[in-house]
C-alpha positions in Angstrom: 8.8 188.6 -34.9 7.0 187.5 -31.7 4.0 186.4 -33.6 6.1 184.0 -35.7 7.8 182.8 -32.5 4.7 182.1 -30.5 2.5 180.6 -33.2 2.7 176.9 -33.6 0.8 173.9 -35.1 -0.7 171.1 -33.2 -1.5 168.1 -35.5 -4.6 166.5 -34.1 -5.3 162.9 -35.1 -8.7 161.8 -33.8 -9.3 158.3 -35.1 -9.3 156.4 -38.4 -12.8 157.7 -39.0 -11.7 161.3 -38.9 -9.5 163.3 -41.3 -6.2 164.9 -40.1 -7.0 168.2 -38.5 -4.4 171.0 -38.2 -4.9 173.6 -35.5 -2.8 176.7 -35.1 -2.0 177.6 -31.6 -0.4 180.4 -29.7 2.4 179.8 -27.3 1.8 180.4 -23.6 3.8 179.9 -20.4 3.9 178.1 -17.3 2.3 176.2 -14.4 3.8 174.4 -11.4 4.5 170.9 -10.4 2.1 169.0 -8.1 2.5 165.9 -5.9 0.5 163.9 -8.4 2.9 164.6 -11.3 4.2 161.6 -13.1 6.7 160.6 -15.7 4.6 159.1 -18.4 1.0 159.9 -17.4 -1.9 157.4 -17.8 -1.1 154.4 -20.0 -4.5 154.4 -21.8 -5.4 158.1 -21.7 -7.7 159.8 -24.1 -5.2 162.5 -24.9 -1.8 161.6 -26.2 0.8 164.3 -26.7 4.0 163.6 -28.7 6.8 166.0 -29.5 7.3 165.9 -33.2 10.4 168.1 -33.4 12.2 171.0 -31.8 12.4 173.8 -34.3 16.0 175.0 -34.7 16.1 178.8 -34.7 19.3 180.9 -35.2 21.4 179.4 -32.4 23.5 176.3 -33.1 24.0 175.7 -36.8 22.1 178.9 -37.6 19.4 177.1 -39.5 15.6 176.7 -39.2 15.7 172.9 -39.7 13.8 170.8 -37.2 15.7 168.7 -34.7 14.8 165.6 -32.8 13.7 166.4 -29.2 16.4 164.2 -27.6 19.1 166.2 -29.5 17.8 169.6 -28.4 17.0 169.1 -24.7 17.3 166.7 -21.7 13.9 167.5 -20.0 10.3 167.8 -21.1 7.4 169.1 -19.1 3.8 168.5 -20.3 1.1 170.3 -18.4 -2.7 170.3 -18.9 -4.8 173.3 -17.6 -8.5 173.9 -17.7 -9.7 177.1 -19.3 -9.7 179.0 -16.0 -5.9 178.4 -15.8 -6.0 175.7 -13.1 -3.5 173.0 -13.7 -5.1 169.6 -14.0 -2.2 167.2 -14.7 1.6 167.3 -15.4 4.1 164.9 -16.7 7.9 165.4 -16.3 10.4 163.5 -18.4 14.2 163.2 -18.8 15.9 162.1 -22.0 17.2 158.8 -20.5 13.6 157.6 -20.0 11.9 155.2 -22.4 9.1 157.0 -24.3 10.8 160.4 -23.9 8.7 162.9 -25.9 5.3 161.2 -25.5 2.8 161.7 -22.6 -0.7 160.3 -22.1 -3.5 161.9 -20.1 -7.0 160.7 -19.1 -9.3 163.8 -19.1 -13.0 164.5 -18.8 -14.8 165.9 -21.9 -14.1 169.6 -22.3 -11.6 172.1 -23.6 -8.1 172.3 -22.2 -4.8 174.2 -22.6 -1.8 172.1 -23.4 1.7 173.4 -22.5 4.9 171.6 -23.4 8.3 173.0 -22.3 11.7 171.6 -23.4 15.0 172.5 -21.7 18.2 171.1 -20.2 18.1 172.6 -16.7 19.0 170.4 -13.7 15.4 170.4 -12.5 11.8 171.0 -13.5 10.4 174.6 -13.6 7.5 175.6 -11.4 4.4 175.4 -13.6 1.6 176.2 -11.1 0.8 179.5 -12.9 0.8 179.4 -16.7 1.8 183.1 -16.6 4.8 182.4 -14.5 6.7 179.2 -15.5 9.8 179.7 -13.5 13.3 178.3 -13.4 15.7 179.1 -10.5 19.4 180.0 -10.2 20.2 176.6 -8.6 18.6 174.8 -11.6 20.4 176.9 -14.1 19.1 178.5 -17.3 19.4 176.7 -20.7 18.1 176.8 -24.2 14.3 176.6 -23.8 11.5 175.7 -26.2 7.7 176.0 -25.9 4.4 175.0 -27.4 1.0 176.0 -26.1 -2.4 175.6 -27.5 -6.0 174.5 -26.8 -7.5 171.1 -27.4 -11.1 169.8 -27.1 -11.7 166.3 -25.6 -14.8 164.4 -26.6 -15.7 160.8 -27.1 -12.7 160.0 -29.3 -9.1 159.7 -28.3 -7.0 162.7 -29.4 -3.4 162.4 -30.6 -1.4 165.6 -30.7 1.9 166.0 -32.5 3.5 169.2 -31.4 6.5 171.2 -32.5 8.4 173.4 -30.0 10.0 176.8 -30.7 12.7 178.6 -28.9 11.7 181.5 -26.6 15.0 182.5 -24.9 17.7 185.0 -25.7 21.4 184.2 -25.3 24.3 186.3 -24.3 27.5 184.4 -25.2 30.4 185.9 -23.2 33.9 185.1 -24.5 37.2 185.9 -22.7 40.0 186.3 -25.2 43.0 186.8 -22.9 44.7 184.2 -20.7 43.0 183.2 -17.4 45.1 183.9 -14.3 46.0 180.8 -12.4 44.3 181.9 -9.2 40.9 182.3 -10.8 38.8 179.2 -10.0 35.3 180.5 -10.7 33.6 183.0 -12.9 30.3 184.6 -11.7 27.8 186.2 -14.0 25.1 188.2 -12.3 22.5 189.9 -14.5 19.2 191.8 -14.3 16.8 193.2 -16.9 15.6 189.8 -18.1 13.5 187.1 -16.4 14.0 183.6 -15.2 10.3 183.0 -15.7 8.0 183.3 -18.8 4.3 183.6 -19.6 3.2 180.7 -21.7 0.6 182.9 -23.4 3.2 185.3 -24.9 6.6 183.5 -24.6 8.0 186.6 -22.9 9.5 187.1 -19.4 7.0 187.6 -16.6 9.1 188.6 -13.5 12.1 190.8 -12.8 14.8 188.3 -12.0 18.2 188.5 -10.5 19.9 185.8 -12.4 23.1 184.4 -11.0 25.3 181.8 -12.7 28.7 180.5 -11.7 31.2 178.4 -13.8 34.0 176.3 -12.5 37.3 177.2 -14.3 39.1 173.9 -13.7 39.0 173.1 -17.5 40.0 176.6 -18.5 36.6 177.5 -20.0 36.5 180.8 -22.0 33.0 180.8 -23.4 30.0 181.2 -21.2 26.3 181.0 -22.3 23.8 183.2 -20.3 20.2 182.7 -21.1 17.2 184.9 -20.2 13.6 185.5 -21.1 13.2 189.1 -22.3 10.1 191.1 -21.3 9.7 192.2 -24.9 11.1 191.4 -28.3 14.2 193.5 -27.5 15.8 194.4 -24.2 19.0 195.2 -22.3 20.5 193.2 -19.5 22.9 194.7 -16.9 25.7 192.1 -16.5 28.3 192.0 -13.7 31.1 189.6 -14.4 33.4 188.6 -11.5 36.4 186.4 -11.3 36.8 184.6 -7.9 39.6 182.8 -6.2 39.3 179.5 -4.2 38.1 181.4 -1.1 35.4 183.2 -3.0 37.3 186.5 -3.0 36.8 188.9 -5.9 39.9 189.2 -8.1 38.5 191.0 -11.2 35.1 192.6 -11.9 33.6 194.3 -14.9 30.1 195.5 -15.7 28.3 195.6 -19.1 25.0 196.8 -20.4 24.2 194.3 -23.2 21.4 194.8 -25.8 19.6 191.6 -26.7 16.8 190.4 -28.9 14.4 187.5 -28.4 15.6 184.2 -30.1 19.0 185.7 -31.0 22.6 185.4 -29.8 24.5 188.4 -28.6 28.3 187.6 -28.6 30.3 189.7 -26.1 34.0 189.2 -26.3 37.2 190.8 -25.3 40.3 190.9 -23.0 38.5 190.6 -19.6 41.5 190.3 -17.3 43.7 192.8 -19.0 41.0 195.3 -19.9 40.0 198.4 -18.0 36.9 197.8 -15.9 36.6 200.6 -13.4 33.2 201.6 -14.7 30.3 199.9 -16.5 30.7 199.4 -20.2 27.6 200.5 -22.2 27.4 198.8 -25.5 25.6 200.9 -28.2 25.1 201.1 -31.9 24.4 197.4 -32.3 22.8 196.1 -35.5 20.9 192.8 -35.3 20.3 190.7 -38.4 16.8 189.3 -37.8 16.9 186.5 -40.4 17.5 182.9 -39.4 21.3 183.4 -39.8 21.4 186.5 -37.5 23.8 187.1 -34.7 25.3 190.1 -33.0 29.0 190.5 -32.2 30.3 193.0 -29.6 33.9 193.5 -28.6 34.8 195.2 -25.4 
C-alpha cells in the first residue's frame, strides 16, 4: 500500500524542441524554512514547479478523483535540496496569493530533489531536514499531501507539473451524547504517531506527543485528529478530556485506537455518560483497504 502512496509522477516539459517526458518519483519528506525563503521564488527561474492536482484518497467523498489544489489545502511549501540533502531554496504560499500552486527557482546545473507539501495548518512546517518535516501542536495538524522526486537541470528551462498524494491517517472522534453546559473545551492528547514525516517514505519520523484543543462554543461533536504513522498500520493512545472555563478536568477517557495510513478510523460513542475509569482498548477491527474504505468503532 505504501508503494502506491509514495510513488508519483512528475510531468517534465523541457522546451518546444523536446518531447514530453514522464518521470516516476518516490515521495520523501521534509526540510526546514530559511531566512531567504520567499512566496513565489525567482520570476524567470530555470525550474518552474506547478501543482497539477491533489489526489483525493479515501477521506472526503471517498473517491480517488483529483482535486484542485486550492480546494484541498490552504498552504503549499516547495523545497529544493541538493543530492546530499542540503536545502537550497524554499517557497511558501497561501491560497489567497495570486499564483498559488506555482513556484519558480533559478538553479545551477545539476540534479536536485524537489519536495512539495500541501496542508492547511496555521503555519509552515520546519523543512530543514528532509527526513524530519515537522509540524507543531501550536500550528495544528491537518490533511497533508506530498510529492517528492528528482529533477536534473541543464541548459533548458524545466517545467514540472506535480500531483500530490495524502500521507496522513485520521482518527475522527464523534461524541453522540449531549455536551454538559460547563464544558468549554475538549482536549485530545495522543501518542504513538508522529507530527513529523520523512519525505523519502511518507512515514512518521519522530515520536510525538500531539496535543489538540477544540473550543466548544458552537457545540462541536466531531473532532478530526491527524497523525503520520511510523508504518502502514499503527495504534495511537488517545486521552480525551473535557475542560471547564478554568481549565479544570471534568471528564476524561482513554482509548487505544488502531489506525492505517491514508484511512479514517471513526471512533464514536456516549463520552459524557459512558464509563471511563480505565483505558478502552479497541480490538478486532477490519479495515477495507480499497478507495472507499473506512473503519467504524463504537465505544
